[in-house]
C-alpha positions in Angstrom: 57.4 130.4 244.4 53.9 130.3 247.3 52.0 133.7 248.5 52.8 134.2 252.2 49.8 134.3 254.0 49.2 136.7 257.0 46.0 135.1 258.2 47.0 131.6 259.4 46.6 130.1 261.7 42.9 131.5 262.7 42.5 131.1 266.3 39.9 128.4 265.8 41.6 126.2 263.1 43.3 122.5 263.8 47.1 121.8 262.5 45.9 119.3 260.7 43.2 122.6 259.0 46.4 125.4 258.2 49.1 122.4 258.2 50.0 122.7 253.7 49.2 126.8 254.4 52.0 126.9 256.8 54.1 124.9 255.3 53.4 127.5 251.7 54.4 130.3 254.6 58.0 129.3 255.7 59.1 128.5 252.2 57.2 131.4 251.0 59.3 133.8 253.8 62.6 131.4 253.7 62.8 131.9 249.0 61.4 135.7 250.2 64.4 136.5 252.6 67.0 134.6 249.9 66.1 137.6 247.4 69.9 139.1 249.4 70.6 136.9 252.0 71.6 133.4 252.9 68.7 131.7 252.9 66.6 129.9 256.3 67.8 126.7 254.8 71.3 127.0 254.2 73.6 126.0 257.1 76.4 128.0 256.4 76.0 131.9 257.1 72.5 131.6 256.7 70.7 135.1 257.7 74.3 136.8 256.3 73.9 139.4 253.2 74.7 139.3 250.0 74.5 142.0 248.8 71.7 145.8 249.9 68.7 146.5 247.7 66.9 149.8 248.4 63.5 151.9 246.6 65.1 154.7 244.8 63.9 157.5 247.0 62.1 160.7 244.4 63.9 163.7 245.2 61.1 165.2 246.8 60.3 163.1 249.7 61.1 165.4 252.6 62.5 162.9 255.6 63.7 160.0 255.9 63.3 157.3 258.8 66.0 157.7 261.2 66.2 160.6 262.8 65.3 158.8 266.4 68.3 158.8 268.7 70.5 156.0 268.1 70.0 156.1 264.6 71.5 156.1 261.2 69.9 155.2 257.6 71.2 154.9 254.4 69.2 155.1 252.0 69.3 156.2 248.0 67.4 159.1 246.2 67.0 160.9 243.2 69.5 163.3 242.3 68.8 165.1 238.8 67.4 162.3 237.6 70.1 159.8 238.9 70.3 157.6 242.2 72.4 158.4 244.6 73.7 156.8 247.9 72.5 158.7 251.1 73.2 158.8 255.3 71.6 160.8 257.8 72.2 160.0 261.4 70.5 161.1 264.6 72.4 163.6 265.9 71.9 166.5 262.2 69.2 165.0 260.8 71.1 166.2 257.7 71.0 164.0 254.4 75.0 163.1 253.7 75.5 162.4 249.8 77.9 159.8 250.1 78.5 159.5 245.9 77.9 161.6 242.7 77.7 158.6 239.8 76.8 160.9 236.4 75.3 159.2 234.2 73.1 161.8 232.1 73.5 165.1 231.2 70.9 166.3 233.8 73.2 164.7 236.7 76.6 166.2 235.4 75.3 169.4 235.8 75.2 168.6 239.9 78.9 168.1 238.8 81.2 171.0 238.9 84.5 170.6 236.6 87.7 172.3 237.4 87.8 173.7 234.0 85.0 175.7 235.9 85.4 179.0 237.2 83.8 177.4 240.3 85.0 175.9 243.2 83.1 172.5 244.8 84.4 170.0 247.7 83.9 166.5 248.0 83.8 164.2 251.7 87.1 161.3 251.5 85.9 160.0 254.3 88.1 160.0 258.2 87.4 163.9 258.5 88.6 165.1 255.7 87.4 166.3 251.8 88.8 167.8 249.5 88.3 171.2 247.9 89.0 172.6 244.0 88.4 174.8 241.7 90.0 177.1 239.3 90.4 181.0 239.3 91.9 183.8 236.3 95.1 185.2 237.2 95.4 188.3 238.1 98.9 188.3 239.4 97.8 188.5 243.3 95.1 185.9 243.5 92.9 185.2 246.2 91.1 182.2 246.6 88.0 181.3 248.9 87.5 177.1 250.2 83.4 176.3 249.4 83.7 175.6 253.0 85.6 176.6 255.8 88.4 173.8 256.9 89.3 172.9 260.7 92.4 175.0 261.3 94.8 175.4 257.8 94.9 172.9 255.8 97.1 170.1 255.4 98.1 170.3 251.7 97.4 173.2 248.7 98.7 172.1 245.1 98.0 174.6 242.3 98.6 174.4 239.0 99.0 177.5 236.5 98.0 177.9 233.1 99.1 179.9 230.3 97.6 181.0 226.9 100.6 182.5 225.8 104.4 182.9 226.5 106.3 181.2 229.1 105.7 179.4 232.2 106.8 182.0 234.9 107.0 181.5 238.9 104.6 181.4 241.7 104.1 181.2 245.1 100.9 179.8 248.1 100.8 182.2 250.5 99.0 183.4 253.8 96.8 180.0 254.1 94.1 179.8 256.3 90.5 177.4 257.2 88.7 180.2 254.7 91.5 180.6 251.5 94.7 181.5 250.6 96.4 184.0 248.2 98.6 183.3 244.9 100.7 185.4 244.1 102.9 185.3 241.0 105.0 187.5 238.4 103.9 188.2 234.8 100.1 187.3 233.1 98.4 187.4 230.2 94.7 187.5 229.7 93.0 184.6 230.1 95.6 182.4 232.3 94.3 181.3 235.1 94.8 178.5 238.7 94.1 174.9 238.5 93.8 174.2 242.3 93.5 171.8 245.0 92.9 172.0 248.8 92.8 169.0 251.6 92.0 169.2 254.9 89.7 168.1 258.1 86.5 168.7 257.9 84.3 170.7 260.6 80.7 170.5 259.3 
């Protein structure tokens, strides 16, 4: 592939002096554009993306271009050694993590599992988030969300994991934008709940 020469043509050049260089530049532009676009030289759909490639930014990069008025930016950044997709906009200038690809032990540490006594949440799109976690069963149990919903959650699902004895009835009460309560009868040491909640995000 010819190398693009940005110094061509010179002001003193005749066309005959730089014709081959100009032709080489056209070929270089067409080939470079064709890395992930339909080439200029292809009549159908030329200029359209075939796929998108982005350089992986290090986790230490302080800021991302795109916080200017009426702009938004999609980029990839390394998180715990694994590339993740992010978006930032001109309104908040916050970085919104769009993916959580887990490919190694270091990355897995950034993605808490439900078996741990901790809460978490994930973006589902269209202003909706899913919150989740597990908590020890101690009779009347209060659950606090990681982030508050706008209004009450749309749905809450709770599963009891019993270490001993038979299943018992329990109920979900007092749901608000910041949490809910679980009431049940007899519990055993080591019993815990898995829970999920879906609702509107207010961030």
